[in-house]
C-alpha positions in Angstrom: -22.7 5.9 -5.3 -23.2 3.2 -8.0 -20.8 5.0 -10.4 -18.2 5.5 -7.7 -18.4 1.8 -6.7 -18.1 0.8 -10.4 -14.8 2.7 -10.6 -13.6 1.2 -7.4 -14.6 -2.3 -8.6 -12.7 -1.8 -11.8 -9.6 -0.8 -9.8 -9.7 -3.4 -7.0 -11.8 -6.2 -8.4 -13.2 -8.5 -5.6 -11.3 -6.3 -3.1 -14.1 -3.8 -3.4 -17.4 -4.9 -2.0 -20.7 -3.5 -0.8 -21.0 -6.4 1.7 -20.2 -4.2 4.7 -22.1 -6.2 7.5 -18.9 -7.9 8.9 -17.4 -4.5 9.5 -20.3 -3.2 11.6 -19.9 -5.8 14.4 -18.1 -4.4 17.4 -17.6 -5.9 20.9 -18.5 -2.6 22.5 -22.0 -2.8 21.0 -22.0 0.7 19.7 -24.9 1.4 17.3 -24.1 0.3 13.8 -23.1 2.8 11.2 -24.3 2.7 7.6 -21.3 1.9 5.4 -21.4 2.3 1.6 -18.5 0.0 0.7 -15.4 -1.7 1.9 -12.2 -1.1 -0.2 -9.0 -3.2 0.3 -6.0 -1.7 -1.4 -2.6 -3.4 -1.6 -0.5 -0.4 -2.4 -0.1 3.3 -2.0 -1.0 3.9 -5.7 -4.3 2.1 -5.2 -5.0 4.3 -2.2 -4.4 7.3 -4.3 -6.8 6.1 -6.9 -9.4 5.3 -4.3 -9.1 8.9 -3.0 -9.4 10.3 -6.5 -12.7 8.5 -7.0 -14.0 9.5 -3.5 -13.2 13.2 -4.2 -15.0 13.1 -7.6 -18.2 11.8 -6.0 -17.7 13.4 -2.5 -17.9 10.1 -0.6 -16.1 10.2 2.8 -13.5 7.6 3.6 -12.8 5.8 6.8 -9.3 4.3 6.8 -8.5 1.4 9.2 -5.2 -0.5 9.6 -6.4 -3.8 10.9 -9.6 -2.5 12.6 -8.8 -3.9 16.0 -9.6 -0.7 17.9 -11.4 -2.7 20.5 -13.4 -0.8 23.1 -13.4 2.4 21.1 -15.3 1.3 18.0 -13.3 -1.4 16.3 -13.7 -0.9 12.5 -16.5 1.6 12.6 -16.3 5.3 11.6 -17.8 8.2 13.7 -20.4 9.0 11.0 -22.7 7.1 8.6 -22.1 7.1 4.9 -18.4 6.3 4.8 -16.6 3.8 2.6 -14.1 1.8 4.8 -10.6 1.7 3.4 -9.2 -1.5 4.9 -5.4 -1.3 4.8 -4.7 -4.7 6.3 -3.5 -6.1 3.0 -0.8 -3.5 2.9 1.3 -5.5 5.3 4.9 -5.3 4.1 7.9 -4.6 6.4 9.8 -2.3 4.1 13.0 -1.9 6.1 14.6 -2.9 9.4 17.7 -1.0 10.5 19.4 -2.4 13.5 22.2 0.2 13.6 19.8 3.1 13.9 17.0 1.1 15.6 14.0 1.7 13.3 11.6 -0.2 11.1 9.6 1.1 8.1 6.2 -0.6 8.0 2.9 -0.5 6.2 -0.3 -0.1 8.2 -1.3 -3.8 7.9 1.8 -5.0 9.7 0.9 -6.4 13.0 3.0 -6.3 16.2 3.2 -10.1 16.1 4.5 -10.0 12.5 7.1 -7.4 13.2 8.2 -9.1 16.5 8.7 -12.3 14.5 10.9 -10.5 12.0 13.0 -9.1 14.9 13.3 -12.4 16.8 17.0 -12.9 16.1 18.0 -9.3 15.9 19.5 -7.0 18.5 16.4 -4.7 18.8 12.8 -5.1 19.6 9.4 -3.4 19.2 7.6 -1.3 21.9 5.1 -4.0 22.5 1.6 -3.2 23.8 -0.6 -5.4 26.0 -3.1 -5.9 23.2 -3.3 -8.9 20.9 -0.5 -9.8 18.6 -2.8 -9.3 15.6 -3.1 -5.5 16.2 -1.6 -3.0 13.8 1.7 -1.3 14.8 0.8 1.8 12.8 -2.8 2.0 13.8 -1.9 1.9 17.5 0.8 4.4 17.2 -1.5 6.8 15.4 -4.1 6.3 18.2 -1.5 7.2 20.8 -1.3 3.8 22.2 1.0 2.9 25.1 3.6 0.1 25.0 6.1 -1.3 27.5 8.3 1.7 26.9 5.5 4.2 27.3 3.8 6.4 24.7 4.2 4.9 21.3 3.7 8.1 19.4 7.2 9.1 20.7 8.5 6.2 18.6 7.2 7.8 15.4 10.0 9.1 13.1 8.2 9.7 9.9 4.9 9.3 8.1 3.9 8.6 4.5 0.3 9.7 3.8 -2.0 10.2 0.9 -3.9 13.5 1.1 -7.4 14.3 0.0 -6.1 15.5 -3.4 -4.6 12.1 -3.9 -1.0 13.4 -3.7 1.3 11.7 -1.1 3.6 13.3 1.4 6.4 12.2 3.6 7.3 14.0 6.8 10.6 15.0 8.4 13.7 14.3 6.3 12.0 11.3 4.6 12.3 12.0 0.9 10.1 10.9 -2.0 10.9 7.8 -4.1 12.6 9.8 -6.9 15.2 11.2 -4.6 18.4 9.0 -4.6 19.8 10.4 -1.3 19.7 7.9 1.5 17.1 8.1 4.3 18.5 7.2 7.7 15.5 8.4 9.8 17.9 9.6 12.5 16.4 13.1 12.8 12.6 12.8 12.6 11.8 16.5 12.8 13.2 17.6 9.4 13.6 21.3 8.7 10.9 23.9 9.4 7.6 22.9 10.9 7.3 19.4 12.2 4.1 18.1 10.6 4.3 14.4 11.6 2.0 14.9 14.5 -0.8 16.2 12.3 -1.4 12.7 11.2 -1.9 11.4 14.7 -5.5 11.0 15.9 -6.7 13.0 12.8 -8.1 12.8 9.3 -5.5 14.8 7.6 -4.6 11.9 5.3 -4.5 8.1 4.9 -1.2 6.9 6.3 0.3 4.3 4.0 3.7 3.8 5.8 5.4 4.8 9.0 8.9 4.8 10.5 8.8 3.5 14.1 11.6 3.3 16.6 13.0 0.0 17.9 14.6 -0.6 21.2 17.8 -2.5 22.2 17.3 -5.8 23.9 18.4 -5.5 27.5 18.6 -7.4 30.8 15.5 -6.7 32.9 14.0 -7.7 36.2 10.5 -6.9 37.7 9.4 -5.3 40.9 5.9 -5.7 42.3 4.9 -3.0 44.8 1.8 -3.5 46.9 -0.1 -0.5 48.2 -3.2 -0.1 50.4 -5.8 2.4 49.4 -4.3 4.8 52.0 -0.8 4.3 50.7 -1.6 4.8 47.0 -1.1 8.6 46.8 2.2 8.6 48.6 3.5 5.6 46.7 2.5 7.2 43.4 4.5 10.4 44.4 7.5 8.3 45.3 7.3 6.4 41.9 7.0 9.8 40.1 10.0 11.2 41.9 12.1 8.1 40.9 10.9 8.4 37.4 11.7 12.1 37.1 15.2 11.4 38.3 15.4 8.8 35.6 16.0 5.9 38.0 12.9 4.3 36.6 11.6 4.2 33.1 8.2 3.9 31.5 6.1 2.0 31.6 5.2 1.9 35.3 1.9 0.0 35.5 -0.5 0.5 38.5 -3.4 -1.9 38.7 -6.3 -2.5 41.1 -6.0 -5.9 42.7 -9.2 -7.1 41.0 -7.8 -6.7 37.5 -8.6 -10.0 35.7 -5.0 -9.9 34.2 -3.7 -10.4 37.8 -6.2 -13.1 38.8 -3.6 -15.8 39.2 -1.1 -13.6 40.9 -2.4 -12.7 44.3 -5.9 -14.1 45.2 -5.3 -13.3 48.9 -4.8 -9.5 48.4 -7.3 -7.6 50.4 -9.9 -5.5 48.6 -8.7 -2.1 47.4 -5.1 -3.2 47.2 -3.0 -1.7 44.4 -0.4 -3.7 42.6 2.3 -1.8 40.7 4.7 -3.4 38.2 8.0 -1.7 37.6 10.6 -2.9 35.1 14.2 -2.6 36.2 16.6 -2.4 33.3 20.3 -2.8 33.2 23.2 -5.1 34.1 22.7 -7.2 37.3 24.7 -4.8 39.5 22.5 -1.9 38.3 19.3 -3.9 39.0 20.6 -4.8 42.4 21.1 -1.1 43.2 17.6 -0.3 41.9 16.1 -3.0 44.1 17.9 -1.6 47.1 16.5 1.8 46.3 12.9 0.6 46.0 13.2 -1.4 49.2 14.1 1.8 51.1 10.8 3.4 49.9 8.3 0.5 49.9 7.6 -2.0 52.7 5.8 -4.6 50.5 7.7 -5.3 47.3 8.6 -8.5 45.5 11.3 -9.0 42.9 11.3 -11.4 40.0 13.8 -12.4 37.4 13.5 -14.8 34.4 15.7 -17.3 36.3 13.0 -17.8 39.0 11.5 -21.3 38.8 8.2 -20.4 40.3 7.2 -17.3 38.4 3.5 -16.4 38.5 1.9 -16.5 35.1 1.3 -12.8 35.0 5.0 -12.1 35.7 6.0 -14.6 33.0 3.7 -12.8 30.5 5.3 -9.5 31.4 8.8 -10.8 30.9 7.7 -12.1 27.4 6.5 -8.6 26.5 9.6 -7.0 27.9 11.7 -9.2 25.7 9.7 -8.1 22.6 7.2 -11.0 22.3 3.5 -10.0 22.0 0.8 -12.4 22.9 -2.9 -12.8 23.5 -2.7 -13.6 27.2 -4.5 -10.5 28.3 -7.3 -11.2 25.7 -7.6 -14.8 27.1 -7.7 -13.4 30.7 -10.6 -11.1 29.8 -12.5 -14.1 28.3 -11.5 -16.5 31.0 -10.6 -19.0 28.2 -8.3 -19.4 25.2 -9.7 -17.2 22.4 -9.5 -18.0 18.7 -7.9 -15.0 17.1 -7.5 -16.3 13.6 -10.5 -14.3 12.1 -10.1 -10.8 10.7 -13.1 -10.0 12.9 -11.9 -11.8 16.0 -13.5 -10.7 19.3 -16.0 -8.5 17.4 -17.7 -11.5 15.8 -17.6 -13.6 19.0 -20.8 -12.9 21.0 -19.5 -14.9 23.9 -16.4 -12.7 24.3 -17.2 -10.0 26.9 -17.9 -6.5 25.6 -16.2 -3.6 27.3 -16.2 0.2 27.3 -13.2 2.3 28.4 -12.3 5.8 29.5 -8.7 6.8 28.9 -8.0 10.0 30.8 -4.6 11.8 30.9 -3.8 12.0 34.7 -0.9 14.0 36.2 1.7 11.7 37.7 0.8 13.0 41.2 -0.7 11.0 44.0 -3.6 13.3 44.9 -4.7 13.4 41.2 -4.6 9.6 41.0 -6.8 9.5 44.1 -9.2 12.0 42.6 -9.5 10.0 39.4 -10.1 6.8 41.4 -12.8 8.5 43.4 -14.6 9.7 40.2 -14.6 6.1 38.8 -15.9 4.7 42.1 -18.6 7.3 42.4 -19.7 6.5 38.8 -19.6 2.8 39.8 -22.1 3.5 42.6 -24.3 5.6 40.3 -24.5 2.9 37.7 -24.4 -0.2 39.8 -21.4 -1.8 38.2 -17.7 -2.2 38.9 -14.9 -0.7 36.8 -11.3 -2.0 36.6 -8.7 0.7 36.9 -5.1 0.8 35.5 -2.6 3.7 35.4 0.3 3.5 32.9 3.1 6.0 33.0 3.7 7.6 29.6 6.2 10.2 30.8 7.7 11.5 34.0 4.7 13.7 34.4 1.7 11.9 32.9 -0.2 8.7 33.5 -2.6 7.1 31.0 -5.8 6.0 32.9 -7.2 2.8 31.4 -10.6 2.5 33.1 -12.8 -0.2 31.7 -16.1 -1.9 32.3 -16.8 -5.4 30.9 -20.4 -6.6 30.2 -22.4 -9.4 28.8 -23.1 -8.5 25.2 -26.3 -10.5 25.2 -27.7 -8.6 28.2 -29.2 -5.3 27.1 -29.4 -4.0 30.6 -25.6 -4.5 31.1 -24.8 -3.0 27.8 -26.9 0.1 28.6 -25.4 0.5 32.1 -21.8 0.2 30.7 -22.4 2.8 28.1 -24.0 5.1 30.7 -20.9 4.5 32.9 -18.4 5.6 30.2 -20.4 8.7 29.2 -20.8 9.8 32.8 -17.2 8.9 33.8 -15.7 10.8 30.9 -17.8 13.9 31.6 -16.8 13.9 35.2 -13.2 13.3 34.5 -13.1 16.2 32.0 -14.8 18.5 34.5 -12.0 17.6 37.0 -9.3 18.4 34.5 -8.6 14.9 33.3 -9.1 15.2 29.5 -9.0 12.1 27.4 -6.0 10.7 25.7 -8.2 8.6 23.4 -12.0 8.5 22.9 -14.5 6.1 21.3 -16.6 6.8 18.2 -19.6 7.5 20.5 -17.8 9.8 23.0 -15.7 12.0 20.7 -14.7 15.1 22.6 -14.0 18.3 20.6 -12.4 20.6 23.1 -8.7 20.9 22.5 -7.1 24.4 22.8 -5.8 24.2 19.2 -9.1 23.1 17.6 -9.7 26.3 15.6 -6.2 26.0 14.1 -6.6 22.3 13.4 -9.9 22.9 11.7 -8.3 25.6 9.4 -5.6 23.1 8.5 -8.1 20.4 7.9 -10.1 22.6 5.6 -6.9 23.5 3.7 -5.7 19.9 3.0 -9.2 18.3 2.9 -11.7 20.9 1.8 -14.6 18.5 1.4 -14.0 16.6 4.6 -13.5 13.3 2.9 -11.1 11.6 5.3 -12.3 10.3 8.7 -15.1 13.0 9.2 -15.7 13.6 12.9 -12.6 11.8 14.1 -11.1 14.0 16.9 -12.2 17.1 14.9 -15.9 18.0 14.3 -17.1 17.4 10.8 -18.5 20.2 8.6 -22.0 19.1 9.7 -21.1 19.5 13.4 -19.4 22.8 13.0 
């Protein structure tokens, strides 16, 4: 290891360090991993040289974008013995194309940074509910969900360094020595579409990505209230409207006890469900959509940006729907304004509540939602804690479940109970057919139908298992 680090230090200077302790803190309180180094490149060429050294000494690498994978492991790898490749200094916005609605960004670009660059432009980013300091590329590669649904659908091309230190670009995106223009208008390219191989995988270290942008539009909000008994039928109605393309993603269904809704409706009875629906279009189209919703739902409120008495949570949603990220949800979880200036924000704040989460893929069908809720509530009873449940539409047929349990990080009993909850809940959800969309470093599930093929491809492009071992595919030791 000493020889490898000497070479990395010669390459990166002070940006290579063996002081790895700050990277082991995580708000989920997962057990720490042993890290051998932290490497902070500023360019694709430096990443290639890092990989060359790692291959020579057989040292596995764990790339992170900004490392704010909160609730799932933050900056930590699955296994011990990795060198962290921190790509946060690779933070250039390489191109913004308003005509074809895309941006080319490096992995260190945050959604706040890109949103600021788009402030006076005609298009906007598919904003998530997470903090503005989170990485655009990192969240896309983790299959995050934004205000327009599944962010992986925004991916038009990938540039990645492979385990042999060569770099590839996917789709019709050409290499630097090709003088033909790249318009990123047809992301699939010719032949096999390999872009998806770099999503939730260790096939390479992604050094840039092309992500779609969205036109700015007029928008209103609808808030549908459902009792526990109405939930299934209301979900079915929303699904039908979504499948007929009258509604668009993201439809967001929350339990009334969600802390992000605390100042909206304190009088809601227990087990009420609150569903946010964005209504896009000109005023006459929005009026027709409101009329349509009112024929299906008895208890629905409507909001516009012109309302003088907007609830805070509606105001926050309008900000995000206009392409402005923020830290309001982070503050709501803490019950106070949180300082996000540190590279290790939240993870290094022991007073910020920890949380674990399960993220099942749930069919956009009422009875399946009821089943998923029942599993969470049974697990609550078994562990003596209360989970908060959200369902986000990612397509006309699928909801992302976002089930989370907060805990006091200083209370070992609460930490243990929360970890027990997420392990038990994920197991029960999988047994019921709700397989995860994302998993944490401690609850990795290796059970996809294409696992054998993926392992063969991984062996071909990364024969020594250098990049992200154990991440969504079992490592050589596990197989």
